[in-house]
C-alpha positions as CSV (number, residue, x, y, z in Angstrom):
1,X,93.4,49.0,52.0
2,X,94.3,52.2,53.7
3,X,94.5,55.3,51.3
4,X,95.5,57.9,53.9
5,X,98.8,59.0,55.3
6,X,100.1,61.6,57.7
7,X,103.6,62.6,57.7
8,X,105.0,64.6,60.5
9,X,108.3,66.6,60.4
10,X,109.9,69.2,62.6
11,X,108.3,72.1,60.8
12,X,105.1,70.7,59.2
13,X,102.5,68.1,59.3
14,X,101.1,66.8,55.9
15,X,98.0,64.6,55.5
16,X,97.8,62.7,52.3
17,X,94.5,61.2,50.9
18,X,93.8,59.5,47.5
19,X,90.5,61.1,46.3
20,X,90.7,58.6,43.3
21,X,93.6,56.7,41.4
22,X,94.5,59.8,39.5
23,X,94.2,62.5,42.2
24,X,95.9,63.0,45.5
25,X,94.9,65.7,48.0
26,X,97.2,66.8,50.8
27,X,96.5,69.2,53.7
28,X,99.5,70.7,55.3
29,X,100.4,72.9,58.1
30,X,103.9,74.5,57.7
31,X,105.8,76.5,60.1
32,X,108.4,78.9,58.9
33,X,110.6,80.5,61.6
34,X,112.4,83.1,59.6
35,X,112.1,84.7,56.1
36,X,112.4,82.3,53.5
37,X,113.0,81.9,49.7
38,X,112.0,78.5,48.2
39,X,111.8,77.1,44.8
40,X,109.3,74.4,44.0
41,X,109.1,72.5,40.7
42,X,107.4,69.2,40.0
43,X,108.0,66.6,37.4
44,X,105.4,65.0,35.1
45,X,102.7,66.1,37.5
46,X,100.7,69.0,38.3
47,X,99.3,70.7,41.3
48,X,96.4,72.9,42.3
49,X,97.1,74.6,45.8
50,X,94.2,76.4,47.8
51,X,94.6,78.6,50.7
52,X,93.3,81.7,52.6
53,X,96.5,83.8,53.2
54,X,96.8,86.6,55.7
55,X,98.5,90.0,54.3
56,X,102.2,90.2,54.4
57,X,103.1,86.5,54.3
58,X,103.9,85.1,51.1
59,X,104.8,86.7,47.7
60,X,105.6,85.3,44.2
61,X,107.2,87.0,41.1
62,X,105.1,88.3,38.3
63,X,106.1,90.6,35.2
64,X,105.2,93.4,37.2
65,X,107.2,92.5,40.3
66,X,106.5,90.6,43.4
67,X,102.9,89.9,44.0
68,X,101.4,89.2,47.5
69,X,99.0,86.6,47.9
70,X,96.0,87.6,50.0
71,X,92.7,86.1,51.0
72,X,91.3,82.9,49.3
73,X,93.8,82.1,46.5
74,X,94.4,79.1,44.2
75,X,98.0,78.5,42.7
76,X,98.2,76.3,39.6
77,X,101.7,74.5,39.1
78,X,102.1,72.7,35.7
79,X,104.8,70.2,35.3
80,X,108.2,71.6,34.9
81,X,107.3,75.2,36.1
82,X,109.4,76.4,39.0
83,X,107.9,78.8,41.4
84,X,110.0,80.7,43.8
85,X,108.0,81.6,47.1
86,X,109.1,84.4,49.4
87,X,107.5,83.6,52.7
88,X,107.7,85.6,56.1
89,X,107.9,83.9,59.4
90,X,104.3,82.3,59.9
91,X,102.4,79.2,60.1
92,X,100.8,78.4,56.7
93,X,97.8,76.2,56.0
94,X,96.9,74.9,52.6
95,X,95.5,71.9,50.7
96,X,96.7,71.0,47.3
97,X,95.6,68.4,44.6
98,X,98.1,66.5,42.7
99,X,97.7,64.6,39.5
100,X,99.6,63.1,36.5
101,X,96.8,63.6,34.2
102,X,97.5,65.1,31.0
103,X,96.5,68.8,30.7
104,X,94.0,69.4,27.9
105,X,94.5,72.3,25.4
106,X,93.3,75.5,26.8
107,X,94.8,75.3,30.1
108,X,98.1,77.4,30.5
109,X,101.5,75.6,30.8
110,X,102.9,78.4,32.9
111,X,102.1,78.9,36.7
112,X,99.6,81.3,37.8
113,X,97.4,82.4,40.9
114,X,93.8,83.5,41.0
115,X,91.3,84.5,43.5
116,X,89.4,81.5,44.8
117,X,85.6,81.9,45.4
118,X,84.7,78.5,45.7
119,X,82.6,77.3,48.6
120,X,83.4,73.6,48.1
121,X,86.8,72.0,47.1
122,X,87.2,70.0,44.1
123,X,87.0,66.2,44.5
124,X,87.9,65.0,40.9
125,X,90.3,65.8,38.1
126,X,87.3,66.7,35.9
127,X,86.2,69.5,38.4
128,X,89.7,70.7,38.6
129,X,90.0,71.0,34.8
130,X,86.7,72.6,34.5
131,X,87.6,75.1,37.2
132,X,90.9,75.9,35.5
133,X,89.2,76.2,32.0
134,X,86.6,78.6,33.1
135,X,89.0,81.1,34.9
136,X,88.5,84.6,33.7
137,X,91.2,86.6,35.8
138,X,94.6,85.0,36.4
139,X,98.0,86.2,37.1
140,X,101.1,84.5,35.7
141,X,104.0,83.9,38.0
142,X,107.2,84.4,36.2
143,X,110.7,83.3,37.2
144,X,112.6,85.9,39.6
145,X,115.2,86.7,37.1
146,X,115.3,88.0,33.6
147,X,114.4,85.6,30.6
148,X,117.7,83.9,29.4
149,X,118.1,81.8,26.1
150,X,120.8,79.8,28.0
151,X,118.8,79.2,31.0
152,X,115.8,78.2,29.2
153,X,117.8,75.7,27.0
154,X,119.3,74.2,30.2
155,X,115.9,73.9,31.7
156,X,114.3,72.2,28.7
157,X,117.5,69.8,28.5
158,X,116.8,68.9,32.4
159,X,113.3,68.4,31.9
160,X,113.9,65.9,29.3
161,X,116.8,64.2,30.9
162,X,116.2,64.6,34.7
163,X,116.4,60.8,35.3
164,X,119.6,60.3,33.2
165,X,122.7,60.3,35.2
166,X,124.6,63.2,33.1
167,X,127.1,65.4,34.9
168,X,126.7,69.2,34.8
169,X,129.9,69.2,32.7
170,X,128.5,66.8,30.1
171,X,125.3,68.8,30.1
172,X,127.2,72.1,29.5
173,X,129.1,70.4,26.8
174,X,126.2,69.3,25.0
175,X,124.6,72.8,25.1
176,X,128.1,74.4,24.1
177,X,128.3,76.6,27.2
178,X,131.0,76.5,29.9
179,X,130.1,75.0,33.2
180,X,130.3,78.3,35.1
181,X,128.3,80.3,32.6
182,X,125.5,77.5,32.5
183,X,125.2,77.6,36.2
184,X,125.3,81.4,36.6
185,X,122.7,82.0,33.8
186,X,120.3,79.3,35.1
187,X,120.4,80.6,38.8
188,X,120.3,84.3,37.8
189,X,116.8,83.3,35.8
190,X,115.3,80.7,38.1
191,X,116.8,81.4,41.5
192,X,118.1,77.9,41.9
193,X,121.1,76.2,40.4
194,X,120.7,73.6,37.6
195,X,121.9,70.8,39.9
196,X,119.5,71.8,42.6
197,X,116.6,72.1,40.0
198,X,117.2,68.6,38.8
199,X,117.6,67.4,42.5
200,X,114.1,68.7,43.3
201,X,112.5,67.1,40.1
202,X,114.1,63.7,41.1
203,X,113.0,64.1,44.9
204,X,109.5,65.0,44.0
205,X,109.5,62.0,41.6
206,X,110.8,59.9,44.2
207,X,108.0,61.0,46.8
208,X,105.2,60.2,44.2
209,X,106.8,56.7,43.9
210,X,106.9,56.2,47.4
211,X,103.3,57.2,47.8
212,X,102.0,55.0,45.0
213,X,104.4,51.9,44.6
214,X,105.6,49.2,46.9
215,X,109.2,49.3,45.6
216,X,112.1,49.3,47.9
217,X,113.6,52.6,48.8
218,X,116.7,51.7,46.8
219,X,114.8,51.0,43.7
220,X,113.0,54.2,43.9
221,X,116.2,56.1,44.4
222,X,117.6,54.5,41.2
223,X,114.3,54.9,39.2
224,X,114.4,58.6,40.0
225,X,117.8,59.3,38.7
226,X,120.0,58.9,41.6
227,X,123.1,56.7,41.5
228,X,123.9,56.6,45.3
229,X,121.0,55.5,47.5
230,X,122.8,56.9,50.4
231,X,123.2,60.5,48.9
232,X,119.3,60.1,47.9
233,X,118.4,59.4,51.5
234,X,120.4,62.4,52.8
235,X,118.9,64.8,50.2
236,X,115.3,63.5,50.7
237,X,115.6,64.2,54.2
238,X,117.0,67.7,53.7
239,X,114.2,68.7,51.4
240,X,111.3,66.9,53.1
241,X,112.4,66.8,56.6
242,X,111.4,63.0,56.9
243,X,112.5,59.6,55.9
244,X,111.4,58.2,52.5
245,X,109.9,55.2,54.5
246,X,107.5,57.8,56.0
247,X,105.7,58.3,52.6
248,X,104.2,55.0,52.1
249,X,100.6,54.3,50.6
250,X,100.1,51.2,48.3
251,X,97.0,52.6,46.8
252,X,95.9,55.6,44.6
253,X,98.1,56.1,41.6
254,X,99.2,52.6,41.6
255,X,99.9,51.5,37.8
256,X,99.6,55.2,36.6
257,X,102.6,56.1,34.3
258,X,104.6,58.8,36.3
259,X,107.4,59.0,33.7
260,X,109.3,56.0,35.1
C-alpha cells in the first residue's frame, strides 16, 4: 500500500512519507509573497522541523525579544505549544517529523530551537528523542505577549476540550470571565484569538485523521470537533489551501490513538 503523498497548493508543495507507523515525515517548499505573521499549534502530536535558513527571513519570540533563525536550525514543537512565526517574503524549504508518541521525562514541554549540526536526518522516533535528550544549548520560544493568568487558564481549557462543541460564551462563563476580556487577554498573550486557536487545533487534528484513517470527510469533521461539515471544508481550505480529500494516505499511523 502506498505510504507517500504529495499535496500541491497555490503557495506550497508538501511531500508526506511515513517512516514507520509512529512517525510521519514531510518535506515542504513554501512561498511567502509578503511579510507574514502565522501562529501554529499542534494537538496531541509533536513536531521536529529542520531547515537551513538564510539571514533576515524568519524570527520567533523569545524572552529576550525576537530571535532570528539562521543557518542549520531545528525547531521542536510539543503538543499544545503555539509558536508565532514572523516571515519575510521568501521561499522556505524545510522538513519536519511528526509523531503522536508520548514524550519521556527530560524533554521540555515548551517549544524551542537549536543549532542543527547533524549530517543525517533522523529516521525513527527513538533517534529523535535521543537527539532532543542530548541537546546542550537550546533557546525557548515564548508567546509574543506577556504572560497572563486568564490567557493561560483559557488555553488549558481549550487544550482539554477542543473536541467539544462549547461556545466561547460558555467557555467564558465557566472560567468566570467576560467574553470580551477573555478574547482580548488570550490574543494579547498568544497573538491569536481563542476561537482561532481552537480551530487550528481541530484542523491539524483533522489533517492527521485524513492522512491516517479511511473515514469519510464528514466523519473527520465531526470527530475533530466541528458541528458543520460545510464550515469545516471552508476553514480547512483557508488554512491549508487544499481540499481535505488531497490528504489521503491509508497507511502509517493507522490504529494509533490520536486523541479521538
